[in-house]
N, CA, C and O atoms as a GROMACS GRO file, in nm:
protein
  476
    1MET      N    1  -8.826  -5.166   1.223
    1MET     CA    2  -8.821  -5.023   1.197
    1MET      C    3  -8.677  -4.977   1.172
    1MET      O    4  -8.654  -4.892   1.086
    2ALA      N    5  -8.581  -5.032   1.246
    2ALA     CA    6  -8.441  -4.992   1.229
    2ALA      C    7  -8.390  -5.028   1.089
    2ALA      O    8  -8.312  -4.952   1.031
    3THR      N    9  -8.432  -5.143   1.036
    3THR     CA   10  -8.388  -5.183   0.903
    3THR      C   11  -8.440  -5.086   0.798
    3THR      O   12  -8.368  -5.052   0.704
    4THR      N   13  -8.562  -5.040   0.813
    4THR     CA   14  -8.619  -4.942   0.720
    4THR      C   15  -8.539  -4.814   0.726
    4THR      O   16  -8.509  -4.755   0.622
    5PHE      N   17  -8.503  -4.769   0.847
    5PHE     CA   18  -8.422  -4.649   0.860
    5PHE      C   19  -8.288  -4.665   0.790
    5PHE      O   20  -8.243  -4.575   0.719
    6ALA      N   21  -8.221  -4.781   0.810
    6ALA     CA   22  -8.091  -4.806   0.747
    6ALA      C   23  -8.104  -4.806   0.596
    6ALA      O   24  -8.020  -4.749   0.527
    7GLY      N   25  -8.209  -4.868   0.544
    7GLY     CA   26  -8.231  -4.870   0.400
    7GLY      C   27  -8.255  -4.730   0.346
    7GLY      O   28  -8.204  -4.695   0.240
    8SER      N   29  -8.333  -4.650   0.419
    8SER     CA   30  -8.360  -4.512   0.378
    8SER      C   31  -8.233  -4.429   0.380
    8SER      O   32  -8.209  -4.348   0.290
    9LEU      N   33  -8.153  -4.448   0.484
    9LEU     CA   34  -8.027  -4.375   0.495
    9LEU      C   35  -7.936  -4.409   0.378
    9LEU      O   36  -7.873  -4.320   0.320
   10GLU      N   37  -7.927  -4.537   0.343
   10GLU     CA   38  -7.844  -4.579   0.231
   10GLU      C   39  -7.889  -4.513   0.102
   10GLU      O   40  -7.806  -4.463   0.026
   11MET      N   41  -8.018  -4.511   0.076
   11MET     CA   42  -8.070  -4.449  -0.046
   11MET      C   43  -8.043  -4.299  -0.047
   11MET      O   44  -8.011  -4.242  -0.151
   12MET      N   45  -8.055  -4.234   0.070
   12MET     CA   46  -8.026  -4.091   0.078
   12MET      C   47  -7.879  -4.065   0.049
   12MET      O   48  -7.845  -3.970  -0.022
   13GLN      N   49  -7.790  -4.149   0.103
   13GLN     CA   50  -7.647  -4.131   0.079
   13GLN      C   51  -7.617  -4.143  -0.071
   13GLN      O   52  -7.541  -4.063  -0.126
   14ARG      N   53  -7.676  -4.244  -0.136
   14ARG     CA   54  -7.654  -4.262  -0.279
   14ARG      C   55  -7.704  -4.142  -0.358
   14ARG      O   56  -7.635  -4.095  -0.449
   15LYS      N   57  -7.823  -4.091  -0.323
   15LYS     CA   58  -7.880  -3.978  -0.397
   15LYS      C   59  -7.795  -3.853  -0.378
   15LYS      O   60  -7.766  -3.782  -0.475
   16VAL      N   61  -7.754  -3.825  -0.255
   16VAL     CA   62  -7.669  -3.708  -0.229
   16VAL      C   63  -7.540  -3.720  -0.307
   16VAL      O   64  -7.494  -3.623  -0.368
   17PHE      N   65  -7.480  -3.838  -0.306
   17PHE     CA   66  -7.355  -3.862  -0.378
   17PHE      C   67  -7.374  -3.839  -0.528
   17PHE      O   68  -7.294  -3.770  -0.591
   18ALA      N   69  -7.479  -3.896  -0.585
   18ALA     CA   70  -7.504  -3.881  -0.729
   18ALA      C   71  -7.537  -3.736  -0.764
   18ALA      O   72  -7.490  -3.686  -0.867
   19ASP      N   73  -7.616  -3.667  -0.681
   19ASP     CA   74  -7.649  -3.527  -0.709
   19ASP      C   75  -7.526  -3.439  -0.703
   19ASP      O   76  -7.512  -3.346  -0.782
   20LEU      N   77  -7.437  -3.467  -0.610
   20LEU     CA   78  -7.313  -3.391  -0.598
   20LEU      C   79  -7.230  -3.404  -0.725
   20LEU      O   80  -7.176  -3.305  -0.776
   21ILE      N   81  -7.218  -3.525  -0.776
   21ILE     CA   82  -7.140  -3.549  -0.896
   21ILE      C   83  -7.205  -3.481  -1.017
   21ILE      O   84  -7.134  -3.429  -1.103
   22LYS      N   85  -7.338  -3.481  -1.025
   22LYS     CA   86  -7.408  -3.416  -1.137
   22LYS      C   87  -7.372  -3.269  -1.148
   22LYS      O   88  -7.360  -3.216  -1.258
   23GLU      N   89  -7.354  -3.203  -1.033
   23GLU     CA   90  -7.320  -3.062  -1.031
   23GLU      C   91  -7.185  -3.034  -1.096
   23GLU      O   92  -7.159  -2.921  -1.139
   24LEU      N   93  -7.100  -3.133  -1.104
   24LEU     CA   94  -6.966  -3.112  -1.157
   24LEU      C   95  -6.962  -3.100  -1.309
   24LEU      O   96  -6.864  -3.049  -1.363
   25GLY      N   97  -7.063  -3.142  -1.377
   25GLY     CA   98  -7.051  -3.139  -1.522
   25GLY      C   99  -7.183  -3.140  -1.594
   25GLY      O  100  -7.237  -3.034  -1.626
   26GLY      N  101  -7.233  -3.250  -1.620
   26GLY     CA  102  -7.350  -3.262  -1.702
   26GLY      C  103  -7.331  -3.370  -1.806
   26GLY      O  104  -7.420  -3.396  -1.887
   27ARG      N  105  -7.215  -3.434  -1.805
   27ARG     CA  106  -7.193  -3.547  -1.896
   27ARG      C  107  -7.281  -3.662  -1.853
   27ARG      O  108  -7.305  -3.679  -1.733
   28PRO      N  109  -7.330  -3.742  -1.947
   28PRO     CA  110  -7.409  -3.858  -1.909
   28PRO      C  111  -7.323  -3.960  -1.836
   28PRO      O  112  -7.208  -3.984  -1.871
   29TYR      N  113  -7.382  -4.019  -1.733
   29TYR     CA  114  -7.310  -4.119  -1.655
   29TYR      C  115  -7.406  -4.227  -1.610
   29TYR      O  116  -7.528  -4.211  -1.619
   30ASP      N  117  -7.350  -4.335  -1.563
   30ASP     CA  118  -7.428  -4.445  -1.508
   30ASP      C  119  -7.354  -4.493  -1.384
   30ASP      O  120  -7.246  -4.443  -1.352
   31MET      N  121  -7.413  -4.589  -1.314
   31MET     CA  122  -7.347  -4.641  -1.194
   31MET      C  123  -7.354  -4.793  -1.191
   31MET      O  124  -7.445  -4.855  -1.247
   32ILE      N  125  -7.257  -4.850  -1.124
   32ILE     CA  126  -7.252  -4.993  -1.096
   32ILE      C  127  -7.255  -5.006  -0.944
   32ILE      O  128  -7.178  -4.940  -0.874
   33VAL      N  129  -7.344  -5.090  -0.893
   33VAL     CA  130  -7.352  -5.117  -0.750
   33VAL      C  131  -7.330  -5.266  -0.731
   33VAL      O  132  -7.406  -5.348  -0.783
   34GLN      N  133  -7.226  -5.301  -0.654
   34GLN     CA  134  -7.196  -5.442  -0.629
   34GLN      C  135  -7.159  -5.462  -0.483
   34GLN      O  136  -7.101  -5.375  -0.419
   35ILE      N  137  -7.194  -5.579  -0.432
   35ILE     CA  138  -7.156  -5.617  -0.296
   35ILE      C  139  -7.053  -5.729  -0.304
   35ILE      O  140  -7.073  -5.829  -0.373
   36TYR      N  141  -6.943  -5.709  -0.234
   36TYR     CA  142  -6.834  -5.807  -0.233
   36TYR      C  143  -6.824  -5.868  -0.094
   36TYR      O  144  -6.843  -5.800   0.007
   37ASP      N  145  -6.793  -5.999  -0.088
   37ASP     CA  146  -6.781  -6.066   0.041
   37ASP      C  147  -6.651  -6.144   0.055
   37ASP      O  148  -6.636  -6.225   0.146
   38GLN      N  149  -6.555  -6.119  -0.036
   38GLN     CA  150  -6.425  -6.185  -0.029
   38GLN      C  151  -6.316  -6.085  -0.064
   38GLN      O  152  -6.341  -5.984  -0.129
   39ASN      N  153  -6.194  -6.114  -0.019
   39ASN     CA  154  -6.080  -6.033  -0.060
   39ASN      C  155  -6.066  -6.041  -0.211
   39ASN      O  156  -6.071  -6.150  -0.267
   40THR      N  157  -6.050  -5.926  -0.276
   40THR     CA  158  -6.044  -5.928  -0.423
   40THR      C  159  -5.994  -5.794  -0.476
   40THR      O  160  -5.992  -5.693  -0.406
   41TYR      N  161  -5.953  -5.797  -0.601
   41TYR     CA  162  -5.930  -5.673  -0.675
   41TYR      C  163  -6.062  -5.641  -0.744
   41TYR      O  164  -6.123  -5.728  -0.806
   42ILE      N  165  -6.105  -5.516  -0.733
   42ILE     CA  166  -6.233  -5.477  -0.790
   42ILE      C  167  -6.209  -5.422  -0.930
   42ILE      O  168  -6.129  -5.330  -0.948
   43PRO      N  169  -6.279  -5.478  -1.030
   43PRO     CA  170  -6.263  -5.423  -1.164
   43PRO      C  171  -6.319  -5.280  -1.169
   43PRO      O  172  -6.434  -5.257  -1.133
   44VAL      N  173  -6.238  -5.188  -1.214
   44VAL     CA  174  -6.280  -5.048  -1.221
   44VAL      C  175  -6.349  -5.026  -1.355
   44VAL      O  176  -6.297  -5.064  -1.460
   45ALA      N  177  -6.467  -4.966  -1.351
   45ALA     CA  178  -6.544  -4.940  -1.473
   45ALA      C  179  -6.469  -4.843  -1.563
   45ALA      O  180  -6.406  -4.748  -1.515
   46HIS      N  181  -6.476  -4.866  -1.694
   46HIS     CA  182  -6.416  -4.774  -1.791
   46HIS      C  183  -6.484  -4.638  -1.777
   46HIS      O  184  -6.607  -4.630  -1.779
   47GLY      N  185  -6.407  -4.534  -1.763
   47GLY     CA  186  -6.462  -4.400  -1.747
   47GLY      C  187  -6.505  -4.367  -1.605
   47GLY      O  188  -6.576  -4.269  -1.584
   48CYS      N  189  -6.462  -4.448  -1.507
   48CYS     CA  190  -6.500  -4.425  -1.367
   48CYS      C  191  -6.443  -4.291  -1.319
   48CYS      O  192  -6.324  -4.264  -1.336
   49PHE      N  193  -6.529  -4.210  -1.260
   49PHE     CA  194  -6.482  -4.083  -1.207
   49PHE      C  195  -6.508  -4.068  -1.058
   49PHE      O  196  -6.462  -3.971  -0.997
   50ALA      N  197  -6.581  -4.161  -0.998
   50ALA     CA  198  -6.607  -4.153  -0.854
   50ALA      C  199  -6.650  -4.290  -0.804
   50ALA      O  200  -6.706  -4.370  -0.878
   51PHE      N  201  -6.622  -4.315  -0.677
   51PHE     CA  202  -6.672  -4.437  -0.617
   51PHE      C  203  -6.699  -4.415  -0.469
   51PHE      O  204  -6.640  -4.327  -0.405
   52MET      N  205  -6.789  -4.496  -0.416
   52MET     CA  206  -6.824  -4.492  -0.276
   52MET      C  207  -6.824  -4.636  -0.225
   52MET      O  208  -6.870  -4.726  -0.295
   53PHE      N  209  -6.772  -4.656  -0.107
   53PHE     CA  210  -6.776  -4.790  -0.050
   53PHE      C  211  -6.830  -4.782   0.092
   53PHE      O  212  -6.797  -4.691   0.168
   54THR      N  213  -6.916  -4.880   0.125
   54THR     CA  214  -6.985  -4.884   0.253
   54THR      C  215  -6.974  -5.023   0.311
   54THR      O  216  -6.998  -5.122   0.242
   55ASN      N  217  -6.937  -5.032   0.438
   55ASN     CA  218  -6.932  -5.160   0.505
   55ASN      C  219  -7.075  -5.196   0.546
   55ASN      O  220  -7.133  -5.131   0.634
   56VAL      N  221  -7.132  -5.298   0.483
   56VAL     CA  222  -7.268  -5.341   0.514
   56VAL      C  223  -7.268  -5.475   0.588
   56VAL      O  224  -7.374  -5.535   0.607
   57GLY      N  225  -7.152  -5.521   0.628
   57GLY     CA  226  -7.139  -5.649   0.698
   57GLY      C  227  -7.100  -5.631   0.843
   57GLY      O  228  -7.128  -5.529   0.905
   58ASP      N  229  -7.032  -5.735   0.895
   58ASP     CA  230  -6.994  -5.735   1.037
   58ASP      C  231  -6.843  -5.749   1.058
   58ASP      O  232  -6.798  -5.785   1.167
   59THR      N  233  -6.766  -5.720   0.952
   59THR     CA  234  -6.621  -5.740   0.957
   59THR      C  235  -6.550  -5.614   0.910
   59THR      O  236  -6.588  -5.557   0.807
   60PRO      N  237  -6.447  -5.568   0.982
   60PRO     CA  238  -6.369  -5.454   0.932
   60PRO      C  239  -6.309  -5.487   0.795
   60PRO      O  240  -6.273  -5.601   0.768
   61ALA      N  241  -6.299  -5.386   0.710
   61ALA     CA  242  -6.245  -5.407   0.576
   61ALA      C  243  -6.159  -5.288   0.537
   61ALA      O  244  -6.168  -5.181   0.598
   62THR      N  245  -6.075  -5.308   0.435
   62THR     CA  246  -5.999  -5.197   0.378
   62THR      C  247  -6.023  -5.194   0.227
   62THR      O  248  -6.030  -5.299   0.162
   63VAL      N  249  -6.034  -5.074   0.174
   63VAL     CA  250  -6.040  -5.052   0.030
   63VAL      C  251  -5.928  -4.955  -0.001
   63VAL      O  252  -5.925  -4.844   0.051
   64LYS      N  253  -5.834  -4.998  -0.084
   64LYS     CA  254  -5.714  -4.918  -0.115
   64LYS      C  255  -5.643  -4.875   0.013
   64LYS      O  256  -5.585  -4.766   0.019
   65GLY      N  257  -5.648  -4.961   0.114
   65GLY     CA  258  -5.579  -4.932   0.240
   65GLY      C  259  -5.658  -4.845   0.337
   65GLY      O  260  -5.613  -4.825   0.450
   66MET      N  261  -5.774  -4.794   0.296
   66MET     CA  262  -5.857  -4.712   0.386
   66MET      C  263  -5.952  -4.804   0.460
   66MET      O  264  -6.030  -4.876   0.398
   67ILE      N  265  -5.946  -4.801   0.592
   67ILE     CA  266  -6.028  -4.893   0.670
   67ILE      C  267  -6.171  -4.842   0.684
   67ILE      O  268  -6.194  -4.722   0.704
   68ILE      N  269  -6.264  -4.933   0.673
   68ILE     CA  270  -6.405  -4.902   0.698
   68ILE      C  271  -6.457  -5.006   0.797
   68ILE      O  272  -6.454  -5.126   0.772
   69PHE      N  273  -6.506  -4.956   0.909
   69PHE     CA  274  -6.552  -5.044   1.016
   69PHE      C  275  -6.698  -5.079   0.996
   69PHE      O  276  -6.774  -5.002   0.938
   70PRO      N  277  -6.738  -5.196   1.045
   70PRO     CA  278  -6.880  -5.233   1.038
   70PRO      C  279  -6.961  -5.152   1.138
   70PRO      O  280  -6.906  -5.085   1.226
   71SER      N  281  -7.091  -5.160   1.123
   71SER     CA  282  -7.181  -5.098   1.219
   71SER      C  283  -7.166  -5.166   1.354
   71SER      O  284  -7.133  -5.285   1.361
   72ALA      N  285  -7.190  -5.092   1.460
   72ALA     CA  286  -7.190  -5.153   1.593
   72ALA      C  287  -7.311  -5.244   1.610
   72ALA      O  288  -7.313  -5.329   1.699
   73THR      N  289  -7.411  -5.226   1.526
   73THR     CA  290  -7.531  -5.312   1.530
   73THR      C  291  -7.560  -5.362   1.388
   73THR      O  292  -7.653  -5.312   1.324
   74PRO      N  293  -7.483  -5.460   1.338
   74PRO     CA  294  -7.503  -5.510   1.202
   74PRO      C  295  -7.647  -5.553   1.178
   74PRO      O  296  -7.718  -5.594   1.270
   75ALA      N  297  -7.688  -5.542   1.053
   75ALA     CA  298  -7.822  -5.576   1.006
   75ALA      C  299  -7.926  -5.472   1.046
   75ALA      O  300  -8.042  -5.484   1.006
   76THR      N  301  -7.888  -5.372   1.123
   76THR     CA  302  -7.983  -5.267   1.157
   76THR      C  303  -7.933  -5.129   1.116
   76THR      O  304  -8.012  -5.034   1.112
   77ALA      N  305  -7.806  -5.116   1.087
   77ALA     CA  306  -7.750  -4.987   1.047
   77ALA      C  307  -7.629  -5.011   0.958
   77ALA      O  308  -7.568  -5.118   0.962
   78LEU      N  309  -7.595  -4.912   0.879
   78LEU     CA  310  -7.479  -4.922   0.791
   78LEU      C  311  -7.353  -4.895   0.871
   78LEU      O  312  -7.354  -4.824   0.971
   79GLY      N  313  -7.242  -4.954   0.825
   79GLY     CA  314  -7.113  -4.925   0.884
   79GLY      C  315  -7.053  -4.800   0.820
   79GLY      O  316  -7.124  -4.721   0.757
   80ASP      N  317  -6.923  -4.784   0.836
   80ASP     CA  318  -6.853  -4.670   0.777
   80ASP      C  319  -6.868  -4.669   0.626
   80ASP      O  320  -6.883  -4.774   0.563
   81SER      N  321  -6.864  -4.549   0.569
   81SER     CA  322  -6.860  -4.537   0.424
   81SER      C  323  -6.768  -4.421   0.388
   81SER      O  324  -6.748  -4.328   0.466
   82ARG      N  325  -6.714  -4.429   0.269
   82ARG     CA  326  -6.628  -4.322   0.216
   82ARG      C  327  -6.660  -4.304   0.069
   82ARG      O  328  -6.702  -4.397   0.001
   83SER      N  329  -6.640  -4.183   0.022
   83SER     CA  330  -6.656  -4.158  -0.121
   83SER      C  331  -6.533  -4.084  -0.172
   83SER      O  332  -6.476  -4.000  -0.103
   84ILE      N  333  -6.496  -4.118  -0.292
   84ILE     CA  334  -6.377  -4.061  -0.355
   84ILE      C  335  -6.417  -4.013  -0.495
   84ILE      O  336  -6.480  -4.086  -0.571
   85SER      N  337  -6.380  -3.891  -0.526
   85SER     CA  338  -6.402  -3.843  -0.663
   85SER      C  339  -6.292  -3.744  -0.699
   85SER      O  340  -6.231  -3.682  -0.613
   86GLY      N  341  -6.269  -3.732  -0.828
   86GLY     CA  342  -6.168  -3.639  -0.875
   86GLY      C  343  -6.230  -3.502  -0.898
   86GLY      O  344  -6.341  -3.473  -0.853
   87HIS      N  345  -6.157  -3.420  -0.968
   87HIS     CA  346  -6.208  -3.289  -1.008
   87HIS      C  347  -6.289  -3.306  -1.135
   87HIS      O  348  -6.294  -3.414  -1.193
   88LYS      N  349  -6.352  -3.200  -1.178
   88LYS     CA  350  -6.438  -3.204  -1.296
   88LYS      C  351  -6.365  -3.267  -1.415
   88LYS      O  352  -6.254  -3.226  -1.449
   89LEU      N  353  -6.428  -3.365  -1.475
   89LEU     CA  354  -6.381  -3.438  -1.593
   89LEU      C  355  -6.265  -3.533  -1.566
   89LEU      O  356  -6.213  -3.593  -1.661
   90ASP      N  357  -6.223  -3.549  -1.442
   90ASP     CA  358  -6.118  -3.647  -1.412
   90ASP      C  359  -6.170  -3.789  -1.433
   90ASP      O  360  -6.290  -3.815  -1.417
   91ILE      N  361  -6.080  -3.879  -1.468
   91ILE     CA  362  -6.111  -4.021  -1.482
   91ILE      C  363  -6.017  -4.096  -1.389
   91ILE      O  364  -5.897  -4.068  -1.386
   92TYR      N  365  -6.070  -4.190  -1.312
   92TYR     CA  366  -5.988  -4.269  -1.220
   92TYR      C  367  -5.914  -4.377  -1.299
   92TYR      O  368  -5.977  -4.455  -1.371
   93LYS      N  369  -5.782  -4.381  -1.287
   93LYS     CA  370  -5.700  -4.477  -1.360
   93LYS      C  371  -5.626  -4.574  -1.269
   93LYS      O  372  -5.542  -4.651  -1.316
   94GLY      N  373  -5.657  -4.572  -1.141
   94GLY     CA  374  -5.588  -4.661  -1.047
   94GLY      C  375  -5.653  -4.797  -1.036
   94GLY      O  376  -5.742  -4.834  -1.114
   95THR      N  377  -5.607  -4.870  -0.938
   95THR     CA  378  -5.665  -5.001  -0.908
   95THR      C  379  -5.741  -4.989  -0.776
   95THR      O  380  -5.724  -4.892  -0.701
   96MET      N  381  -5.825  -5.089  -0.748
   96MET     CA  382  -5.899  -5.090  -0.624
   96MET      C  383  -5.893  -5.231  -0.567
   96MET      O  384  -5.933  -5.327  -0.633
   97ASP      N  385  -5.844  -5.243  -0.446
   97ASP     CA  386  -5.841  -5.374  -0.383
   97ASP      C  387  -5.921  -5.370  -0.253
   97ASP      O  388  -5.926  -5.268  -0.184
   98LEU      N  389  -5.983  -5.482  -0.223
   98LEU     CA  390  -6.065  -5.496  -0.104
   98LEU      C  391  -6.011  -5.612  -0.022
   98LEU      O  392  -5.982  -5.719  -0.076
   99SER      N  393  -5.996  -5.590   0.108
   99SER     CA  394  -5.958  -5.701   0.195
   99SER      C  395  -6.030  -5.686   0.329
   99SER      O  396  -6.053  -5.576   0.378
  100PHE      N  397  -6.065  -5.801   0.384
  100PHE     CA  398  -6.130  -5.804   0.515
  100PHE      C  399  -6.025  -5.832   0.620
  100PHE      O  400  -5.931  -5.908   0.596
  101ARG      N  401  -6.042  -5.771   0.737
  101ARG     CA  402  -5.943  -5.777   0.844
  101ARG      C  403  -6.000  -5.850   0.965
  101ARG      O  404  -6.120  -5.847   0.989
  102PRO      N  405  -5.913  -5.914   1.041
  102PRO     CA  406  -5.960  -5.981   1.162
  102PRO      C  407  -6.015  -5.878   1.262
  102PRO      O  408  -5.968  -5.764   1.263
  103PRO      N  409  -6.110  -5.913   1.344
  103PRO     CA  410  -6.172  -6.045   1.352
  103PRO      C  411  -6.276  -6.063   1.240
  103PRO      O  412  -6.361  -5.976   1.218
  104ILE      N  413  -6.268  -6.175   1.172
  104ILE     CA  414  -6.360  -6.205   1.062
  104ILE      C  415  -6.495  -6.247   1.121
  104ILE      O  416  -6.501  -6.335   1.206
  105GLY      N  417  -6.600  -6.183   1.076
  105GLY     CA  418  -6.735  -6.213   1.124
  105GLY      C  419  -6.800  -6.320   1.038
  105GLY      O  420  -6.733  -6.390   0.963
  106VAL      N  421  -6.930  -6.331   1.050
  106VAL     CA  422  -7.004  -6.432   0.974
  106VAL      C  423  -7.068  -6.373   0.848
  106VAL      O  424  -7.112  -6.448   0.761
  107ALA      N  425  -7.074  -6.242   0.837
  107ALA     CA  426  -7.139  -6.180   0.722
  107ALA      C  427  -7.056  -6.063   0.670
  107ALA      O  428  -7.099  -5.948   0.674
  108GLN      N  429  -6.935  -6.094   0.621
  108GLN     CA  430  -6.851  -5.986   0.569
  108GLN      C  431  -6.909  -5.938   0.436
  108GLN      O  432  -6.941  -6.019   0.349
  109ALA      N  433  -6.923  -5.806   0.422
  109ALA     CA  434  -6.980  -5.750   0.299
  109ALA      C  435  -6.947  -5.602   0.288
  109ALA      O  436  -6.960  -5.527   0.385
  110VAL      N  437  -6.904  -5.562   0.169
  110VAL     CA  438  -6.880  -5.421   0.138
  110VAL      C  439  -6.952  -5.390   0.007
  110VAL      O  440  -6.936  -5.460  -0.093
  111GLU      N  441  -7.031  -5.283   0.010
  111GLU     CA  442  -7.098  -5.237  -0.111
  111GLU      C  443  -7.011  -5.130  -0.177
  111GLU      O  444  -6.967  -5.036  -0.111
  112ILE      N  445  -6.988  -5.146  -0.306
  112ILE     CA  446  -6.908  -5.048  -0.381
  112ILE      C  447  -6.993  -4.994  -0.494
  112ILE      O  448  -7.047  -5.069  -0.575
  113VAL      N  449  -7.004  -4.861  -0.499
  113VAL     CA  450  -7.078  -4.791  -0.604
  113VAL      C  451  -6.974  -4.719  -0.688
  113VAL      O  452  -6.895  -4.641  -0.636
  114GLN      N  453  -6.975  -4.743  -0.818
  114GLN     CA  454  -6.886  -4.672  -0.911
  114GLN      C  455  -6.971  -4.589  -1.006
  114GLN      O  456  -7.067  -4.638  -1.064
  115LEU      N  457  -6.935  -4.462  -1.020
  115LEU     CA  458  -6.999  -4.376  -1.120
  115LEU      C  459  -6.902  -4.364  -1.238
  115LEU      O  460  -6.782  -4.344  -1.220
  116TYR      N  461  -6.956  -4.378  -1.358
  116TYR     CA  462  -6.869  -4.373  -1.477
  116TYR      C  463  -6.940  -4.301  -1.590
  116TYR      O  464  -7.063  -4.308  -1.604
  117TYR      N  465  -6.860  -4.233  -1.673
  117TYR     CA  466  -6.914  -4.164  -1.789
  117TYR      C  467  -6.951  -4.265  -1.896
  117TYR      O  468  -6.880  -4.364  -1.915
  118VAL      N  469  -7.060  -4.242  -1.966
  118VAL     CA  470  -7.103  -4.335  -2.069
  118VAL      C  471  -7.077  -4.284  -2.210
  118VAL      O  472  -7.108  -4.354  -2.307
  119ASP      N  473  -7.023  -4.166  -2.224
  119ASP     CA  474  -6.992  -4.116  -2.360
  119ASP      C  475  -6.845  -4.124  -2.391
  119ASP      O  476  -6.803  -4.086  -2.501
   0.00000   0.00000   0.00000
C-alpha cells in the first residue's frame, strides 16, 4: 500500500509541476524523464525552461550543489525533491551536474524531469 501511495504522490507532483508551468505561457512543450544512478553531467534539453529532481534512491545526492536527501524509508516513499524554473519565456542555459555523497547506499537514484519548448 505504501508503494502505491508513493507512486501516486510522484504522479501528483509531476502534474502540479506541469500545470504550473502551463499557466506561464501556452507555448507547446514536452518533457524528458530520466533516472540517473551515477555521478554525471546531465545533458540539458534544447529549450529547457524548467526541471525537477527527486531522490528516489537511498543515497544523499547533489544537483548543481543543492542537496537532496533520500527518503527515511526507501522503496516506500520519495526522498527530497526540488523544482527550478525561470520567468515566463526564459530558457535555461546553464549546466547540470549530479553527484552522490557518502554514505553511498545500494540503490542510488535521482529522477530528473526537464520541461522544454518544442517550437
